[in-house]
C-alpha atoms as a printed R data frame, in Angstrom:
    type eleno elety resid chain resno      x       y      z
1   ATOM     1    CA   MET     A     1 21.605 -50.625 25.237
2   ATOM     2    CA   LYS     A     2 18.526 -48.964 26.541
3   ATOM     3    CA   LYS     A     3 20.394 -46.024 27.903
4   ATOM     4    CA   ILE     A     4 21.856 -45.209 24.729
5   ATOM     5    CA   TYR     A     5 18.253 -45.042 22.979
6   ATOM     6    CA   VAL     A     6 17.389 -43.164 25.565
7   ATOM     7    CA   THR     A     7 20.079 -40.823 24.845
8   ATOM     8    CA   MET     A     8 19.530 -40.582 21.264
9   ATOM     9    CA   ALA     A     9 16.202 -39.760 21.561
10  ATOM    10    CA   ALA     A    10 16.978 -36.858 23.686
11  ATOM    11    CA   ILE     A    11 19.512 -35.572 21.173
12  ATOM    12    CA   ILE     A    12 17.052 -35.820 18.488
13  ATOM    13    CA   ALA     A    13 14.237 -34.453 20.508
14  ATOM    14    CA   ALA     A    14 16.577 -31.268 21.063
15  ATOM    15    CA   SER     A    15 18.015 -31.119 17.419
16  ATOM    16    CA   SER     A    16 14.429 -31.205 16.326
17  ATOM    17    CA   ALA     A    17 13.635 -27.963 18.554
18  ATOM    18    CA   MET     A    18 16.596 -25.898 17.788
19  ATOM    19    CA   ALA     A    19 16.193 -26.688 14.157
20  ATOM    20    CA   PHE     A    20 12.259 -25.714 14.479
21  ATOM    21    CA   ASP     A    21 13.435 -22.864 16.565
22  ATOM    22    CA   ARG     A    22 16.123 -21.526 13.850
23  ATOM    23    CA   GLU     A    23 13.848 -21.927 10.790
24  ATOM    24    CA   VAL     A    24 14.416 -18.449  8.880
25  ATOM    25    CA   THR     A    25 13.420 -17.037  5.631
26  ATOM    26    CA   GLN     A    26 14.738 -13.677  4.558
27  ATOM    27    CA   HIS     A    27 15.337 -11.703  1.228
28  ATOM    28    CA   VAL     A    28 16.898  -8.210  1.335
29  ATOM    29    CA   SER     A    29 17.299  -6.227 -2.277
30  ATOM    30    CA   LYS     A    30 20.558  -4.283 -2.907
31  ATOM    31    CA   ARG     A    31 18.053  -1.590 -3.423
32  ATOM    32    CA   LEU     A    32 16.980  -0.947  0.229
33  ATOM    33    CA   THR     A    33 19.150   2.183  0.884
34  ATOM    34    CA   PRO     A    34 17.628   4.990  2.477
35  ATOM    35    CA   GLU     A    35 18.155   7.245 -0.449
36  ATOM    36    CA   ALA     A    36 16.283   4.682 -2.709
37  ATOM    37    CA   PHE     A    37 13.369   3.689  0.047
38  ATOM    38    CA   GLY     A    38 13.000   7.681  1.801
39  ATOM    39    CA   PRO     A    39 11.575   8.089  5.243
40  ATOM    40    CA   VAL     A    40 10.387   5.079  6.937
41  ATOM    41    CA   GLU     A    41  7.616   4.380  9.869
42  ATOM    42    CA   VAL     A    42  8.108   1.522 12.306
43  ATOM    43    CA   LYS     A    43  4.945  -0.538 13.035
44  ATOM    44    CA   ILE     A    44  4.231  -2.937 15.585
45  ATOM    45    CA   GLU     A    45  1.932  -5.595 15.121
46  ATOM    46    CA   ASP     A    46  1.872  -7.673 18.430
47  ATOM    47    CA   LEU     A    47 -0.269 -10.626 18.151
48  ATOM    48    CA   ALA     A    48  1.003 -12.531 21.076
49  ATOM    49    CA   THR     A    49 -1.055 -13.855 23.655
50  ATOM    50    CA   ASN     A    50 -0.660 -14.709 27.393
51  ATOM    51    CA   GLY     A    51  2.812 -13.070 27.779
52  ATOM    52    CA   CYS     A    52  4.960 -14.391 25.172
53  ATOM    53    CA   TRP     A    53  6.443 -10.707 24.305
54  ATOM    54    CA   THR     A    54  6.748  -7.881 26.757
55  ATOM    55    CA   ASN     A    55  9.277  -5.839 25.259
56  ATOM    56    CA   ILE     A    56  7.322  -4.154 22.704
57  ATOM    57    CA   GLU     A    57  8.497  -0.674 23.281
58  ATOM    58    CA   GLU     A    58 11.885  -2.021 23.622
59  ATOM    59    CA   VAL     A    59 12.074  -3.661 19.921
60  ATOM    60    CA   ARG     A    60 10.411  -0.289 18.748
61  ATOM    61    CA   SER     A    61 13.021   2.151 20.189
62  ATOM    62    CA   ASN     A    62 15.870  -0.691 19.236
63  ATOM    63    CA   ALA     A    63 14.268  -0.652 15.685
64  ATOM    64    CA   VAL     A    64 13.924   3.069 15.479
65  ATOM    65    CA   ALA     A    65 17.397   4.020 16.538
66  ATOM    66    CA   SER     A    66 19.249   0.640 14.218
67  ATOM    67    CA   LEU     A    67 17.170   2.162 11.053
68  ATOM    68    CA   GLY     A    68 18.533   5.957 12.049
69  ATOM    69    CA   ARG     A    69 22.201   4.372 12.610
70  ATOM    70    CA   GLU     A    70 21.671   3.233  8.959
71  ATOM    71    CA   GLY     A    71 20.738   6.390  7.446
72  ATOM    72    CA   PHE     A    72 17.189   5.592  7.449
73  ATOM    73    CA   GLU     A    73 14.723   8.941  8.160
74  ATOM    74    CA   VAL     A    74 12.082   7.459 10.723
75  ATOM    75    CA   ILE     A    75  8.694   9.559 10.681
76  ATOM    76    CA   ALA     A    76  5.125   8.865 11.745
77  ATOM    77    CA   ASN     A    77  2.569   8.431  8.456
78  ATOM    78    CA   SER     A    78  5.290   7.407  5.895
79  ATOM    79    CA   LYS     A    79  4.516   5.456  2.927
80  ATOM    80    CA   GLY     A    80  7.652   3.544  3.601
81  ATOM    81    CA   LYS     A    81  7.146   0.698  6.404
82  ATOM    82    CA   PHE     A    82  8.900  -1.072  8.758
83  ATOM    83    CA   LEU     A    83  6.844  -3.954 10.434
84  ATOM    84    CA   VAL     A    84  7.643  -6.084 13.292
85  ATOM    85    CA   LYS     A    85  4.922  -8.686 13.798
86  ATOM    86    CA   VAL     A    86  5.154 -11.467 16.283
87  ATOM    87    CA   GLU     A    87  2.065 -14.198 16.309
88  ATOM    88    CA   ALA     A    88  3.108 -16.055 19.546
89  ATOM    89    CA   SER     A    89  1.189 -18.425 22.218
90  ATOM    90    CA   ARG     A    90  2.000 -20.595 25.089
91  ATOM    91    CA   ARG     A    91  1.738 -24.107 24.861
92  ATOM    92    CA   ASN     A    92  2.617 -26.400 27.902
93  ATOM    93    CA   GLY     A    93  4.362 -23.650 29.287
94  ATOM    94    CA   ALA     A    94  6.370 -22.175 26.413
95  ATOM    95    CA   CYS     A    95  5.912 -19.897 23.908
96  ATOM    96    CA   LEU     A    96  5.522 -20.700 20.391
97  ATOM    97    CA   GLY     A    97  5.091 -18.674 17.537
98  ATOM    98    CA   ARG     A    98  6.237 -16.723 14.201
99  ATOM    99    CA   MET     A    99  8.043 -13.254 14.016
100 ATOM   100    CA   THR     A   100  8.327 -11.211 11.059
101 ATOM   101    CA   PHE     A   101 10.520  -8.025 10.311
102 ATOM   102    CA   ARG     A   102  9.210  -6.703  6.624
103 ATOM   103    CA   PHE     A   103 10.121  -3.588  4.678
104 ATOM   104    CA   SER     A   104  7.218  -2.288  2.483
105 ATOM   105    CA   LYS     A   105  6.424   0.848  0.629
106 ATOM   106    CA   THR     A   106  2.995   1.929 -0.829
107 ATOM   107    CA   SER     A   107  3.121   3.022 -4.386
108 ATOM   108    CA   SER     A   108  0.284   3.189 -6.568
109 ATOM   109    CA   TYR     A   109  0.404  -0.515 -7.528
110 ATOM   110    CA   GLY     A   110  0.437  -1.550 -4.038
111 ATOM   111    CA   ASP     A   111  2.837  -2.525 -1.482
112 ATOM   112    CA   ILE     A   112  5.921  -3.090 -2.480
113 ATOM   113    CA   GLU     A   113  8.377  -5.244 -0.457
114 ATOM   114    CA   LEU     A   114 12.171  -4.448 -0.451
115 ATOM   115    CA   GLY     A   115 13.362  -7.006  2.623
116 ATOM   116    CA   HIS     A   116 11.580  -9.195  4.981
117 ATOM   117    CA   ARG     A   117 13.221 -11.532  7.925
118 ATOM   118    CA   SER     A   118 10.479 -14.445  9.383
119 ATOM   119    CA   ALA     A   119 11.832 -16.697 12.029
120 ATOM   120    CA   ASN     A   120 10.438 -19.438 14.497
121 ATOM   121    CA   CYS     A   121 10.177 -18.173 18.548
122 ATOM   122    CA   LEU     A   122 10.255 -21.450 20.652
123 ATOM   123    CA   GLU     A   123 11.270 -19.871 24.076
124 ATOM   124    CA   THR     A   124 10.917 -21.695 27.637
125 ATOM   125    CA   GLN     A   125  9.542 -18.381 28.609
126 ATOM   126    CA   ILE     A   126  9.090 -15.502 26.776
127 ATOM   127    CA   CYS     A   127 10.051 -14.442 22.820
128 ATOM   128    CA   ASN     A   128 11.727 -10.835 23.651
129 ATOM   129    CA   PRO     A   129 15.123 -12.151 23.718
130 ATOM   130    CA   SER     A   130 14.603 -13.802 20.315
131 ATOM   131    CA   VAL     A   131 12.630 -11.248 18.813
132 ATOM   132    CA   SER     A   132 15.484  -8.555 19.945
133 ATOM   133    CA   TYR     A   133 18.116 -11.247 17.948
134 ATOM   134    CA   GLU     A   134 16.124 -11.762 14.782
135 ATOM   135    CA   LEU     A   135 15.933  -7.822 14.878
136 ATOM   136    CA   LEU     A   136 20.049  -6.979 15.068
137 ATOM   137    CA   LEU     A   137 20.390  -9.982 12.271
138 ATOM   138    CA   PHE     A   138 17.848  -8.244  9.858
139 ATOM   139    CA   ILE     A   139 19.528  -4.912 10.176
140 ATOM   140    CA   ASP     A   140 23.128  -6.481  9.669
141 ATOM   141    CA   ALA     A   141 21.264  -8.197  6.482
142 ATOM   142    CA   ILE     A   142 20.553  -4.905  5.289
143 ATOM   143    CA   LYS     A   143 23.911  -3.382  5.861
144 ATOM   144    CA   PHE     A   144 25.504  -6.836  3.883
145 ATOM   145    CA   ALA     A   145 22.954  -6.430  0.881
146 ATOM   146    CA   ARG     A   146 23.851  -2.785  0.608
147 ATOM   147    CA   GLN     A   147 27.488  -3.912 -0.043
148 ATOM   148    CA   GLY     A   148 26.264  -6.207 -2.965
149 ATOM   149    CA   TYR     A   149 26.054  -9.542 -0.525
150 ATOM   150    CA   ASN     A   150 23.214 -11.866 -1.079
151 ATOM   151    CA   VAL     A   151 21.579 -12.170  2.026
152 ATOM   152    CA   THR     A   152 18.831 -14.426  0.814
153 ATOM   153    CA   GLU     A   153 18.231 -17.531  3.099
């Protein structure tokens, strides 16, 4: 009987960790199109500590390439911003944090957000795989939103 309780506790603990890892919020406007949005600048905000995020330039390159494939013109000093932000720190050897992807445009009324995705990072080593994966999912969500699908999570 004790073995069953220990096994159940392990399953519940693993499920809790997985649920935490995949906690996602997302919204993408159907109006988030290259024509409506205009040029975009890729911005990186690295708030990760203790080596929790190390593939920053790879993520920047992937974001630029992915946005270009979707028809967005990527330039420096644009009013349109695509932000990749990672906040993570090491706890008991694992990296724990949050990553955010955000499309916004500066206007005379302030920043207007047309899309965002935010997800937890819980990795035994570094958040690199999670950041790259969530970036791809956000780019896919932008494609689906333009086709009229509801991509809010």
